[in-house]
MIRO-251941 format. One record per residue: residue in one letter; y negated, x, z negated of N, C-alpha, C in turn. Coordinates in pm, 1 decimal. Example, Ala and Ser with C-alpha at 12.3 -4.5 7.8 and 13.67 -1.06 7.14 Angstrom:
// residues 2
{type=a	nv=569.0	nu=1319.0	nw=-780.0	cav=450.0	cau=1230.0	caw=-780.0	cv=330.0	cu=1320.0	cw=-780.0} .
{type=s	nv=225.0	nu=1285.0	nw=-708.0	cav=106.0	cau=1367.0	caw=-714.0	cv=-3.0	cu=1290.0	cw=-787.0} .
//
This chain:
// residues 110
{type=m	nv=832.1	nu=-335.8	nw=-1085.9	cav=783.2	cau=-432.3	caw=-988.2	cv=845.7	cu=-400.2	cw=-853.2} .
{type=i	nv=904.3	nu=-501.6	nw=-792.5	cav=961.5	cau=-488.4	caw=-658.9	cv=850.0	cu=-511.9	cw=-557.1} .
{type=v	nv=835.6	nu=-419.2	nw=-463.0	cav=738.5	cau=-431.9	caw=-355.0	cv=814.1	cu=-404.6	cw=-226.3} .
{type=t	nv=815.7	nu=-503.5	nw=-136.4	cav=896.2	cau=-489.3	caw=-15.2	cv=831.3	cu=-559.8	cw=103.8} .
{type=t	nv=866.7	nu=-512.9	nw=222.2	cav=820.2	cau=-577.8	caw=344.1	cv=904.8	cu=-700.7	cw=378.1} .
{type=c	nv=1017.9	nu=-715.9	nw=308.9	cav=1107.4	cau=-830.4	caw=334.0	cv=1044.8	cu=-959.8	cw=283.2} .
{type=e	nv=1090.3	nu=-1071.3	nw=338.9	cav=1041.1	cau=-1201.2	caw=294.4	cv=1130.5	cu=-1263.1	cw=187.6} .
{type=s	nv=1247.8	nu=-1206.0	nw=167.8	cav=1339.0	cau=-1250.2	caw=62.3	cv=1426.3	cu=-1131.2	cw=24.8} .
{type=l	nv=1495.7	nu=-1143.9	nw=-88.9	cav=1583.0	cau=-1036.2	caw=-135.8	cv=1719.9	cu=-1092.8	cw=-169.6} .
{type=p	nv=1825.4	nu=-1018.8	nw=-138.7	cav=1960.1	cau=-1064.2	caw=-174.0	cv=1973.5	cu=-1079.1	cw=-325.9} .
{type=n	nv=2045.0	nu=-1181.2	nw=-368.4	cav=2073.6	cau=-1206.2	caw=-509.8	cv=1949.5	cu=-1236.0	cw=-593.6} .
{type=r	nv=1840.4	nu=-1272.6	nw=-528.4	cav=1716.8	cau=-1310.0	caw=-598.9	cv=1665.5	cu=-1440.8	cw=-540.9} .
{type=t	nv=1607.9	nu=-1520.3	nw=-626.2	cav=1548.0	cau=-1646.4	caw=-585.5	cv=1399.4	cu=-1642.1	cw=-616.5} .
{type=v	nv=1318.2	nu=-1688.9	nw=-524.3	cav=1175.4	cau=-1699.1	caw=-550.8	cv=1155.6	cu=-1822.9	cw=-637.5} .
{type=a	nv=1124.0	nu=-1799.4	nw=-765.3	cav=1102.7	cau=-1908.8	caw=-858.8	cv=962.9	cu=-1968.0	cw=-844.6} .
{type=e	nv=867.3	nu=-1881.0	nw=-807.4	cav=729.4	cau=-1927.3	caw=-794.2	cv=653.6	cu=-1835.7	cw=-698.8} .
{type=v	nv=581.4	nu=-1895.5	nw=-606.1	cav=492.6	cau=-1820.8	caw=-517.2	cv=354.3	cu=-1823.3	cw=-581.6} .
{type=l	nv=299.2	nu=-1705.3	nw=-608.3	cav=171.9	cau=-1695.3	caw=-679.7	cv=52.9	cu=-1678.0	cw=-587.4} .
{type=g	nv=77.2	nu=-1631.2	nw=-467.0	cav=-30.8	cau=-1620.8	caw=-369.5	cv=-56.3	cu=-1480.0	cw=-320.2} .
{type=l	nv=-157.3	nu=-1469.8	nw=-238.0	cav=-195.0	cau=-1344.1	caw=-173.3	cv=-248.1	cu=-1245.3	cw=-276.4} .
{type=v	nv=-201.3	nu=-1121.4	nw=-267.2	cav=-256.6	cau=-1011.5	caw=-346.2	cv=-289.1	cu=-897.7	cw=-251.3} .
{type=q	nv=-385.5	nu=-816.4	nw=-290.9	cav=-424.3	cau=-705.1	caw=-205.2	cv=-473.4	cu=-590.2	cw=-290.4} .
{type=g	nv=-472.7	nu=-475.2	nw=-229.4	cav=-530.0	cau=-356.1	caw=-290.4	cv=-588.4	cu=-272.3	cw=-179.1} .
{type=s	nv=-698.5	nu=-206.7	nw=-207.8	cav=-757.4	cau=-123.0	caw=-104.0	cv=-813.8	cu=4.7	cw=-165.4} .
{type=a	nv=-831.4	nu=101.8	nw=-81.5	cav=-892.6	cau=228.9	caw=-120.1	cv=-974.5	cu=277.5	cw=-1.6} .
{type=v	nv=-1094.7	nu=320.6	nw=-28.5	cav=-1180.5	cau=378.3	caw=74.7	cv=-1200.5	cu=524.5	cw=38.4} .
{type=r	nv=-1166.7	nu=610.3	nw=128.4	cav=-1177.4	cau=753.9	caw=103.9	cv=-1260.2	cu=817.7	cw=214.7} .
{type=a	nv=-1333.6	nu=921.4	nw=174.9	cav=-1412.4	cau=999.1	caw=269.8	cv=-1351.5	cu=1137.9	cw=283.6} .
{type=r	nv=-1371.4	nu=1196.4	nw=397.8	cav=-1323.9	cau=1332.8	caw=420.9	cv=-1409.8	cu=1430.4	cw=341.6} .
{type=h	nv=-1356.3	nu=1547.3	nw=318.3	cav=-1424.0	cau=1654.5	caw=246.0	cv=-1457.1	cu=1764.6	cw=345.4} .
{type=l	nv=-1578.4	nu=1816.0	nw=341.2	cav=-1623.0	cau=1915.3	caw=439.2	cv=-1530.7	cu=2037.0	cw=443.8} .
{type=g	nv=-1491.0	nu=2088.1	nw=328.2	cav=-1400.8	cau=2204.2	caw=325.7	cv=-1267.8	cu=2174.6	cw=392.8} .
{type=k	nv=-1216.1	nu=2054.3	nw=368.0	cav=-1088.7	cau=2015.6	caw=429.9	cv=-1106.0	cu=1993.1	cw=579.5} .
{type=d	nv=-1224.2	nu=1945.5	nw=619.0	cav=-1252.1	cau=1927.6	caw=761.9	cv=-1248.0	cu=2061.0	cw=835.8} .
{type=i	nv=-1301.2	nu=2164.8	nw=773.7	cav=-1302.0	cau=2297.0	caw=836.9	cv=-1159.6	cu=2348.0	cw=852.9} .
{type=t	nv=-1078.2	nu=2332.8	nw=748.4	cav=-937.9	cau=2374.8	caw=755.3	cv=-864.2	cu=2295.9	cw=863.2} .
{type=a	nv=-889.3	nu=2165.1	nw=868.2	cav=-824.2	cau=2080.4	caw=968.8	cv=-869.3	cu=2118.4	cw=1109.7} .
{type=l	nv=-993.5	nu=2160.3	nw=1124.6	cav=-1044.0	cau=2202.7	caw=1255.0	cv=-962.1	cu=2320.3	cw=1308.5} .
{type=f	nv=-933.8	nu=2416.6	nw=1222.7	cav=-851.8	cau=2531.3	caw=1264.7	cv=-711.1	cu=2485.9	cw=1302.9} .
{type=t	nv=-655.0	nu=2393.6	nw=1224.5	cav=-522.2	cau=2341.4	caw=1256.5	cv=-525.2	cu=2270.6	cw=1391.2} .
{type=n	nv=-632.4	nu=2200.0	nw=1420.0	cav=-647.0	cau=2128.7	caw=1546.3	cv=-649.0	cu=2226.5	cw=1663.5} .
{type=i	nv=-706.2	nu=2342.3	nw=1641.7	cav=-714.9	cau=2442.6	caw=1748.5	cv=-577.6	cu=2504.5	cw=1775.9} .
{type=v	nv=-505.2	nu=2540.9	nw=1669.5	cav=-377.4	cau=2610.2	caw=1687.3	cv=-257.5	cu=2515.5	cw=1688.6} .
{type=g	nv=-279.1	nu=2391.2	nw=1648.7	cav=-171.3	cau=2293.3	caw=1648.5	cv=-101.1	cu=2285.5	cw=1514.2} .
{type=g	nv=-29.3	nu=2178.8	nw=1494.7	cav=44.8	cau=2158.8	caw=1371.0	cv=-6.9	cu=2039.6	cw=1292.6} .
{type=e	nv=59.5	nu=2017.0	nw=1181.4	cav=22.6	cau=1903.6	caw=1095.4	cv=-106.3	cu=1933.9	cw=1020.7} .
{type=m	nv=-192.8	nu=1836.4	nw=1012.7	cav=-315.8	cau=1848.6	caw=934.3	cv=-283.7	cu=1804.3	cw=791.7} .
{type=v	nv=-230.0	nu=1895.7	nw=714.9	cav=-178.8	cau=1867.4	caw=580.7	cv=-286.6	cu=1805.5	cw=491.5} .
{type=e	nv=-410.1	nu=1850.7	nw=505.7	cav=-519.2	cau=1798.6	caw=423.0	cv=-535.9	cu=1648.0	cw=443.8} .
{type=y	nv=-529.7	nu=1604.3	nw=569.4	cav=-545.6	cau=1462.3	caw=598.7	cv=-421.0	cu=1382.9	cw=561.3} .
{type=t	nv=-304.4	nu=1443.5	nw=579.0	cav=-180.4	cau=1377.9	caw=539.6	cv=-182.2	cu=1348.0	cw=390.1} .
{type=k	nv=-224.3	nu=1445.9	nw=311.0	cav=-231.4	cau=1428.5	caw=166.2	cv=-335.0	cu=1322.2	cw=129.3} .
{type=l	nv=-450.5	nu=1325.6	nw=193.0	cav=-556.4	cau=1228.2	caw=166.8	cv=-507.5	cu=1086.2	cw=195.7} .
{type=l	nv=-438.2	nu=1070.1	nw=306.9	cav=-385.8	cau=938.8	caw=344.5	cv=-279.3	cu=890.8	cw=246.1} .
{type=a	nv=-190.0	nu=980.7	nw=205.1	cav=-85.4	cau=944.9	caw=109.2	cv=-145.6	cu=902.7	cw=-24.6} .
{type=e	nv=-245.9	nu=975.2	nw=-71.7	cav=-313.0	cau=939.7	caw=-196.9	cv=-382.2	cu=803.8	cw=-185.4} .
{type=s	nv=-442.7	nu=777.1	nw=-71.8	cav=-510.2	cau=649.0	caw=-49.2	cv=-410.7	cu=533.3	cw=-50.6} .
{type=r	nv=-295.1	nu=552.4	nw=15.7	cav=-192.1	cau=447.6	caw=16.7	cv=-142.8	cu=418.8	cw=-124.3} .
{type=e	nv=-117.5	nu=524.2	nw=-202.2	cav=-68.9	cau=505.6	caw=-339.0	cv=-171.8	cu=434.2	cw=-425.4} .
{type=q	nv=-298.4	nu=468.8	nw=-411.0	cav=-403.5	cau=402.5	caw=-487.2	cv=-411.4	cu=254.3	cw=-449.6} .
{type=a	nv=-404.3	nu=223.7	nw=-321.6	cav=-407.0	cau=84.2	caw=-276.8	cv=-285.8	cu=7.6	cw=-330.0} .
{type=l	nv=-166.3	nu=70.6	nw=-325.8	cav=-45.0	cau=5.8	caw=-378.9	cv=-55.8	cu=-17.9	cw=-529.0} .
{type=d	nv=-110.6	nu=77.8	nw=-603.0	cav=-129.5	cau=60.1	caw=-747.8	cv=-218.4	cu=-60.4	cw=-775.3} .
{type=r	nv=-324.5	nu=-75.6	nw=-697.6	cav=-416.4	cau=-188.4	caw=-716.1	cv=-349.7	cu=-320.8	cw=-680.5} .
{type=l	nv=-265.4	nu=-320.3	nw=-577.6	cav=-189.8	cau=-440.2	caw=-540.1	cv=-94.7	cu=-479.9	cw=-653.0} .
{type=r	nv=-19.4	nu=-384.3	nw=-706.3	cav=73.9	cau=-412.9	caw=-816.7	cv=0.4	cu=-467.9	cw=-937.6} .
{type=e	nv=-113.4	nu=-409.1	nw=-969.0	cav=-194.4	cau=-454.2	caw=-1082.0	cv=-237.0	cu=-600.2	cw=-1064.3} .
{type=e	nv=-280.9	nu=-634.6	nw=-944.7	cav=-322.9	cau=-772.3	caw=-916.1	cv=-204.5	cu=-868.5	cw=-925.4} .
{type=a	nv=-88.5	nu=-827.0	nw=-875.0	cav=31.0	cau=-912.3	caw=-881.6	cv=72.6	cu=-935.8	cw=-1026.7} .
{type=r	nv=71.6	nu=-831.3	nw=-1108.4	cav=105.6	cau=-846.7	caw=-1251.2	cv=7.3	cu=-940.2	cw=-1321.3} .
{type=a	nv=-121.3	nu=-926.3	nw=-1288.5	cav=-224.7	cau=-1010.5	caw=-1349.6	cv=-202.2	cu=-1158.7	cw=-1317.9} .
{type=q	nv=-139.1	nu=-1186.9	nw=-1204.2	cav=-108.9	cau=-1326.0	caw=-1167.2	cv=25.4	cu=-1372.1	cw=-1223.5} .
{type=g	nv=97.2	nu=-1282.8	nw=-1293.3	cav=226.5	cau=-1318.3	caw=-1351.3	cv=344.9	cu=-1286.9	cw=-1262.1} .
{type=g	nv=324.2	nu=-1209.1	nw=-1158.2	cav=432.1	cau=-1177.1	caw=-1064.8	cv=516.2	cu=-1059.2	cw=-1108.1} .
{type=n	nv=638.7	nu=-1056.8	nw=-1058.8	cav=725.4	cau=-941.0	caw=-1080.7	cv=769.4	cu=-879.2	cw=-947.5} .
{type=a	nv=710.3	nu=-929.6	nw=-838.2	cav=741.8	cau=-875.2	caw=-705.7	cv=631.4	cu=-912.0	cw=-607.5} .
{type=v	nv=625.5	nu=-832.2	nw=-499.3	cav=537.1	cau=-863.1	caw=-387.0	cv=623.9	cu=-858.7	cw=-262.2} .
{type=l	nv=625.0	nu=-968.5	nw=-189.4	cav=703.5	cau=-979.7	caw=-66.7	cv=611.8	cu=-975.4	cw=54.8} .
{type=a	nv=670.5	nu=-949.2	nw=171.7	cav=599.2	cau=-948.4	caw=300.3	cv=480.1	cu=-852.0	cw=298.8} .
{type=l	nv=500.4	nu=-733.9	nw=242.0	cav=395.7	cau=-633.6	caw=230.3	cv=354.3	cu=-581.3	cw=367.4} .
{type=r	nv=224.8	nu=-562.2	nw=386.5	cav=170.9	cau=-507.2	caw=510.4	cv=60.0	cu=-408.1	cw=477.6} .
{type=f	nv=42.5	nu=-309.3	nw=564.8	cav=-65.4	cau=-210.9	caw=553.9	cv=-159.6	cu=-227.5	cw=671.9} .
{type=s	nv=-285.1	nu=-196.3	nw=648.1	cav=-384.9	cau=-195.1	caw=753.7	cv=-484.0	cu=-83.1	cw=722.2} .
{type=s	nv=-543.0	nu=-26.3	nw=824.4	cav=-647.6	cau=73.3	caw=801.2	cv=-763.2	cu=47.6	cw=895.8} .
{type=t	nv=-881.9	nu=80.5	nw=846.6	cav=-1003.7	cau=57.8	caw=922.0	cv=-1099.3	cu=173.3	cw=899.4} .
{type=q	nv=-1163.6	nu=217.6	nw=1003.6	cav=-1267.0	cau=319.2	caw=989.0	cv=-1393.5	cu=250.8	cw=939.3} .
{type=i	nv=-1446.6	nu=297.4	nw=826.1	cav=-1567.5	cau=239.6	caw=767.8	cv=-1691.6	cu=305.5	cw=827.2} .
{type=s	nv=-1686.5	nu=438.1	nw=836.8	cav=-1794.4	cau=515.1	caw=898.3	cv=-1731.6	cu=637.9	cw=963.2} .
{type=a	nv=-1813.9	nu=726.3	nw=1015.5	cav=-1760.3	cau=843.6	caw=1086.0	cv=-1670.5	cu=929.1	cw=997.5} .
{type=g	nv=-1692.5	nu=929.5	nw=866.6	cav=-1613.2	cau=1014.9	caw=779.8	cv=-1533.8	cu=942.8	cw=673.3} .
{type=a	nv=-1523.1	nu=809.9	nw=681.1	cav=-1454.1	cau=734.4	caw=576.4	cv=-1367.2	cu=624.6	cw=636.6} .
{type=a	nv=-1256.2	nu=598.7	nw=568.9	cav=-1164.3	cau=494.8	caw=615.5	cv=-1112.1	cu=414.6	cw=496.2} .
{type=e	nv=-1075.8	nu=289.7	nw=523.8	cav=-1016.6	cau=203.4	caw=421.5	cv=-868.4	cu=185.7	cw=451.6} .
{type=i	nv=-787.6	nu=193.1	nw=347.9	cav=-647.1	cau=155.8	caw=355.4	cv=-636.0	cu=24.8	cw=279.2} .
{type=l	nv=-584.9	nu=-77.1	nw=343.4	cav=-566.1	cau=-207.9	caw=281.5	cv=-418.4	cu=-239.5	cw=281.3} .
{type=v	nv=-368.7	nu=-285.2	nw=168.2	cav=-230.2	cau=-329.1	caw=156.6	cv=-233.6	cu=-471.4	cw=101.4} .
{type=y	nv=-150.4	nu=-559.8	nw=157.9	cav=-151.7	cau=-698.6	caw=112.3	cv=-12.1	cu=-758.1	cw=124.2} .
{type=g	nv=9.7	nu=-861.8	nw=49.0	cav=138.8	cau=-929.5	caw=50.2	cv=132.4	cu=-1055.0	cw=-35.4} .
{type=t	nv=247.9	nu=-1112.6	nw=-61.9	cav=256.5	cau=-1235.5	caw=-140.2	cv=318.4	cu=-1204.6	cw=-275.7} .
{type=a	nv=243.1	nu=-1232.4	nw=-381.2	cav=294.4	cau=-1214.8	caw=-517.1	cv=387.1	cu=-1330.9	cw=-549.2} .
{type=v	nv=501.8	nu=-1298.4	nw=-606.9	cav=599.4	cau=-1400.7	caw=-644.1	cv=660.1	cu=-1366.5	cw=-780.1} .
{type=r	nv=724.3	nu=-1466.0	nw=-837.2	cav=806.8	cau=-1444.2	caw=-955.1	cv=950.3	cu=-1466.2	cw=-911.6} .
{type=l	nv=1029.9	nu=-1359.2	nw=-916.1	cav=1169.7	cau=-1365.2	caw=-875.4	cv=1260.1	cu=-1387.3	cw=-995.7} .
{type=e	nv=1374.3	nu=-1452.3	nw=-970.0	cav=1477.9	cau=-1467.7	caw=-1070.4	cv=1610.7	cu=-1424.3	cw=-1008.9} .
{type=e	nv=1700.0	nu=-1373.7	nw=-1092.8	cav=1834.6	cau=-1338.3	caw=-1048.3	cv=1909.5	cu=-1466.3	cw=-1013.8} .
{type=q	nv=1989.7	nu=-1461.8	nw=-907.0	cav=2075.0	cau=-1575.7	caw=-872.5	cv=2198.5	cu=-1571.9	cw=-959.2} .
{type=d	nv=2251.1	nu=-1687.8	nw=-991.5	cav=2378.6	cau=-1693.7	caw=-1063.2	cv=2487.2	cu=-1637.5	cw=-975.6} .
{type=a	nv=2582.9	nu=-1569.5	nw=-1035.3	cav=2695.9	cau=-1514.4	caw=-961.2	cv=2779.8	cu=-1624.2	cw=-895.8} .
{type=a	nv=2778.3	nu=-1744.2	nw=-956.2	cav=2855.9	cau=-1855.5	caw=-901.9	cv=2788.8	cu=-1919.6	cw=-779.6} .
{type=s	nv=2660.0	nu=-1893.1	nw=-761.7	cav=2587.4	cau=-1956.0	caw=-649.9	cv=2628.6	cu=-1904.2	cw=-517.7} .
//
């Protein structure tokens, strides 16, 4: 499945626009990881625990988006966008959305 922020792709034609698809993940922080991150905040540096949590959340949201696009008969998602929102003091949502389409290869003669 092709997933891109572009609105079109070279050598591909949008045969059918299937509509909006989205995927989201809501994750909460872990107390043990918060303590480790607190020390990192004091001495400086990357908060690896949060970086990993965010990366896992993005991947889960993307997996859900791909699943929804396939269910609609799509083989690509165009105009992909990410958004994040704080749900509560310790939890955040990662939302990914785009347009599910069915792409076809262009003829070489075109």
